[in-house]
GUDO-896587 format. One record per residue (C-alpha): residue number from 1; x, z negated, y; residue in one letter. Coordinates in steps of 0.5 Angstrom, whole numbers, plus 2048, in hexadecimal, padded with zeros to 3 digits. Example, Ala and Ser with C-alpha at 12.3 -4.5 7.8 and 13.67 -1.06 7.14 Angstrom:
<rs>
1	819	7F0	7F7	A
2	81B	7F2	7FE	S
</rs>
This chain:
<rs>
1	85C	7A5	740	M
2	854	7A2	740	S
3	850	7A7	73C	T
4	84D	7A9	742	R
5	851	7AC	747	V
6	850	7A9	74F	T
7	852	7AC	755	I
8	858	7A8	755	Q
9	85A	7AB	74D	D
10	85C	7B2	751	I
11	85F	7AE	757	A
12	863	7AC	752	D
13	865	7B1	74E	E
14	866	7B6	754	L
15	86A	7B1	757	G
16	865	7B1	75E	I
17	860	7AD	762	S
18	85A	7AB	75F	R
19	857	7AD	765	N
20	85A	7B4	766	T
21	857	7B4	75E	V
22	850	7B2	761	S
23	850	7B7	766	K
24	851	7BD	761	A
25	84D	7BB	75D	I
26	846	7BA	761	N
27	848	7C0	766	N
28	84A	7BC	76C	T
29	84F	7BB	771	G
30	854	7C0	772	I
31	859	7C1	76D	L
32	85E	7C7	76B	A
33	85A	7CD	766	D
34	861	7CB	761	A
35	85F	7C4	761	T
36	859	7C4	761	R
37	859	7C9	75A	D
38	85F	7C5	757	R
39	85A	7BE	757	V
40	854	7C2	755	L
41	859	7C6	74F	K
42	85A	7BE	74D	K
43	853	7BB	74E	A
44	850	7C1	749	M
45	857	7C1	745	E
46	856	7B9	744	M
47	84E	7BA	743	G
48	84C	7B7	749	Y
49	845	7B5	748	K
50	845	7BB	747	Q
51	845	7BE	74E	F
52	848	7C4	750	S
53	848	7C9	755	Y
54	849	7D2	754	V
55	84B	7D7	758	T
56	844	7DA	75C	A
57	843	7E1	75A	A
58	843	7E6	761	K
59	83C	7E7	75E	S
60	839	7E1	760	G
61	839	7DD	75A	G
62	839	7D5	758	S
63	840	7D1	75A	V
64	83E	7CB	757	L
65	83F	7CA	74F	S
66	83B	7C4	74D	I
67	839	7C4	746	P
68	831	7C2	746	A
69	82F	7BE	741	P
70	82B	7BF	73B	K
71	824	7BD	73E	E
72	821	7BC	744	K
73	824	7C2	749	T
74	81F	7C3	74D	E
75	820	7C1	754	I
76	819	7C0	759	A
77	81B	7C2	760	L
78	815	7BE	764	F
79	813	7C0	76B	L
80	80D	7BF	770	T
81	80C	7C7	773	N
82	810	7CE	76F	F
83	815	7CF	773	V
84	815	7D7	776	G
85	81A	7DC	778	G
86	81D	7D8	77F	S
87	81D	7D2	77C	H
88	826	7CF	77B	F
89	824	7CD	774	A
90	821	7D4	771	T
91	828	7D6	770	V
92	82A	7CF	76E	M
93	824	7CE	768	L
94	827	7D6	766	D
95	82E	7D4	766	K
96	82C	7CE	762	F
97	828	7D0	75D	Q
98	82D	7D5	75B	K
99	832	7D0	75B	E
100	82D	7CC	755	L
101	82C	7D3	752	A
102	833	7D4	750	G
103	833	7CD	74E	L
104	82C	7CC	749	G
105	828	7C9	74E	Y
106	821	7CD	750	S
107	81E	7CA	756	L
108	816	7C9	758	T
109	813	7C9	75E	M
110	80D	7C3	75F	H
111	80A	7C3	766	R
112	808	7BC	767	V
113	801	7BC	76C	L
114	801	7B7	771	T
115	7FC	7B3	76D	E
116	801	7B3	768	E
117	805	7B0	76C	Q
118	800	7AB	76F	E
119	7FE	7A9	768	S
120	805	7A9	765	L
121	802	7AE	760	K
122	806	7B2	75B	L
123	806	7BA	75C	P
124	801	7BB	755	A
125	807	7C1	754	S
126	80C	7BC	753	F
127	80F	7BA	74C	S
128	813	7B4	74D	L
129	814	7B5	745	E
130	818	7BC	747	R
131	81A	7B9	74D	T
132	822	7B8	74F	A
133	823	7B8	755	G
134	81F	7B8	75B	I
135	821	7BB	763	V
136	81C	7BA	769	C
137	81D	7BF	76E	V
138	81B	7BC	775	E
139	817	7B7	771	M
140	815	7B1	777	F
141	810	7AC	775	H
142	814	7A7	773	Y
143	810	7A3	76E	E
144	80E	7A9	76A	Y
145	816	7AB	76A	D
146	817	7A3	767	K
147	812	7A5	762	M
148	816	7AA	760	L
149	81C	7A6	760	C
150	81A	7A1	75B	Q
151	817	7A6	755	L
152	81E	7A6	752	G
153	821	7AD	755	L
154	827	7AF	759	P
155	824	7B0	75E	V
156	828	7B4	764	L
157	824	7B5	76B	F
158	826	7BB	770	I
159	823	7B8	777	D
160	81F	7B1	776	A
161	81B	7AD	779	P
162	820	7A8	77F	V
163	821	7A1	77C	T
164	825	79E	780	C
165	820	799	781	L
166	81E	798	77A	K
167	820	797	772	E
168	825	79D	771	P
169	822	7A2	76B	L
170	826	7A2	765	E
171	828	7A9	765	A
172	82D	7AE	767	D
173	82D	7B1	76E	L
174	82F	7B9	771	L
175	82F	7BA	777	C
176	832	7BF	77D	M
177	837	7BD	782	D
178	832	7BA	787	N
179	837	7B7	78C	Q
180	83D	7BB	78D	S
181	83A	7C2	790	G
182	836	7BD	795	I
183	83C	7B9	797	Y
184	840	7BF	798	Q
185	83A	7C1	79C	F
186	839	7BC	7A0	V
187	841	7BD	7A3	R
188	840	7C3	7A5	E
189	83A	7C3	7A8	M
190	83E	7BD	7AC	A
191	844	7C2	7AE	D
192	840	7C8	7B0	R
193	83C	7C1	7B5	G
194	836	7C1	7B1	K
195	835	7B8	7B1	T
196	82E	7B8	7B1	K
197	82C	7B9	7AA	I
198	826	7B8	7A5	G
199	823	7B8	79F	F
200	81D	7BB	79C	I
201	81A	7B9	796	G
202	816	7B3	790	E
203	81D	7B0	78F	H
204	819	7AC	789	M
205	816	7B2	786	H
206	81D	7B2	781	C
207	824	7B0	781	Q
208	827	7B7	783	S
209	822	7B6	789	F
210	824	7AF	78A	F
211	82C	7B0	789	E
212	82B	7B5	78E	R
213	829	7B2	794	Y
214	82D	7AC	793	T
215	833	7B1	793	A
216	830	7B3	79A	Y
217	82F	7AC	79C	R
218	836	7AA	79A	N
219	83A	7B0	79D	A
220	836	7AD	7A3	M
221	839	7A7	7A4	H
222	840	7A9	7A1	L
223	840	7AD	7A7	L
224	83E	7A8	7AB	N
225	837	7AD	7AE	L
226	830	7AB	7B0	P
227	82A	7AB	7AA	C
228	825	7A9	7AD	P
229	81F	7A8	7A9	D
230	81A	7AD	7AC	E
231	81F	7B3	7AA	Y
232	81E	7B1	7A2	C
233	818	7B4	7A0	I
234	817	7B1	799	T
235	810	7B0	797	G
236	809	7B4	796	N
237	803	7B4	797	K
238	800	7AD	798	K
239	7FA	7AC	792	G
240	7FA	7B2	78F	V
241	7FD	7B0	787	L
242	800	7B7	785	Y
243	801	7BA	78C	P
244	801	7C2	78C	T
245	806	7C7	790	G
246	7FF	7C8	795	N
247	800	7C0	795	D
248	807	7C0	796	Y
249	807	7C6	79B	L
250	802	7C2	79F	E
251	806	7BB	79F	F
252	80D	7C0	7A2	L
253	809	7C2	7A8	S
254	806	7BB	7A9	E
255	80E	7B8	7A9	R
256	811	7BE	7AC	L
257	80C	7BE	7B2	T
258	80C	7B6	7B2	D
259	814	7B7	7B4	L
260	816	7B4	7BB	T
261	81D	7B8	7BB	H
262	81E	7BE	7B5	L
263	824	7BE	7B1	P
264	829	7C2	7B1	E
265	82A	7C3	7A9	V
266	825	7C2	7A4	F
267	828	7C0	79D	I
268	822	7C1	798	C
269	822	7BF	791	A
270	821	7C5	78E	N
271	820	7CD	790	D
272	818	7CC	78F	F
273	818	7C6	793	V
274	81C	7CB	799	A
275	819	7D1	798	L
276	812	7CC	799	D
277	816	7C9	7A0	A
278	817	7D1	7A2	L
279	810	7D2	7A1	Q
280	80E	7CD	7A5	V
281	814	7CE	7AB	F
282	811	7D4	7AD	R
283	80A	7D2	7AD	K
284	80C	7CD	7B3	L
285	811	7D2	7B6	G
286	818	7D1	7B3	Y
287	81C	7D5	7B1	S
288	821	7D4	7AB	V
289	827	7D4	7AD	P
290	827	7D5	7B5	D
291	823	7CE	7B6	D
292	826	7CB	7AE	V
293	82A	7CC	7A9	Y
294	828	7CC	7A2	L
295	82A	7CA	79B	C
296	827	7CA	795	G
297	829	7C8	78D	F
298	829	7CB	787	D
299	82A	7D3	789	D
300	824	7D6	787	S
301	823	7DE	787	P
302	81E	7DC	78D	E
303	823	7D9	792	S
304	827	7E0	790	R
305	822	7E4	792	I
306	81E	7E1	798	V
307	81F	7E1	7A0	T
308	824	7DF	7A2	P
309	828	7DD	79A	P
310	829	7D6	799	L
311	82F	7D2	79A	T
312	82E	7CF	794	T
313	833	7CB	78D	I
314	833	7CF	787	H
315	831	7CC	780	I
316	836	7CF	779	H
317	830	7D0	775	S
318	833	7D1	76F	Q
319	839	7CD	770	I
320	833	7C7	770	M
321	830	7C9	76A	G
322	836	7CA	766	F
323	836	7C3	769	S
324	830	7C1	766	A
325	832	7C3	75F	V
326	839	7BF	75F	N
327	835	7B8	763	L
328	82F	7B9	75C	L
329	833	7BA	757	M
330	838	7B6	757	S
331	832	7B1	758	R
332	830	7B3	751	I
333	837	7B4	74E	N
334	838	7AC	751	E
335	831	7A8	753	P
336	836	7A1	755	S
337	839	7A5	75B	L
338	838	7A2	761	N
339	834	7A6	766	Y
340	837	7AA	76A	R
341	835	7AE	771	V
342	838	7B5	772	M
343	838	7B9	778	H
344	83A	7C0	778	T
345	83E	7C3	77E	E
346	83A	7C8	784	T
347	83C	7CC	789	D
348	83B	7CC	791	L
349	838	7D2	793	I
350	837	7D4	79B	Y
351	832	7DA	79C	R
352	82F	7DC	7A3	E
353	829	7D6	7A3	S
354	830	7D2	7A6	T
355	833	7D7	7AB	G
356	837	7DA	7A5	D
357	837	7E2	7A4	Q
</rs>
């Protein structure tokens, strides 16, 4: 056996497949708990990359157990806006920081201003010499993100700019599952006889919005439902580089007013777009759900207390936080890994905005 222990070595020792060992070590796929525990125990015994798991304490302690290097124990968090309590990333980052602390890493936060993005300038608070890796939350400036990937550090994006027509970013990407819930929702609406379905949201704003929009279009196509362009409200106010919330409300009002026929259902890129749409519908004299159904995405606190409560798609924020640490730590310990894209599961939740009680 070679000095460097591989996944195949562990598989050979246990007499199981390489794929099963990979699932256990990377915490992916479906495995029996006994099989996962057996693989992890053997991996620890054989010294596989000093990578092991420990049982999480009921108090909410860290789950991963990967020794931090003696040098560079800071993880830099880059974002353009501080996340509030309504944002899915709040719980995710709490879990992320707790797991990092358990591994001996500290988290430094750096807000990147608009002018810094435009000039491709790093925040003054950032130290390249002390940083072991970078995690970017909703950093959607492609050129800036590309610059970060060229710093020689492991980079993880939690959501990212749309890169389908550009060179992929040399980094790992973590997103929520942006497709399954929308496929389920469109199929359910069709089963209810609601076949005129539209989409609201800037589809090129970020990768998640793009994936939700394409899931909507694909579902309509697979179910042989009409998908006229006028039902797809995917832009924002023209001539404004950085539109405000009021700019978007004005844009929505104009587009919805111009519709020849109102769809029976609108899927929105997230809950806050759905709340804007709900406000505009009320202004125009339409009732939700009597005149039009509305579905959001994120399961924000606002989606539960608004009238009517929003049908939405729930994001498992703590699982995203754990997955973020898993991706970043494995990249730090094995820089030569192929770049990965991970999607964490989501759940469709029906509420009164689609006539559900």
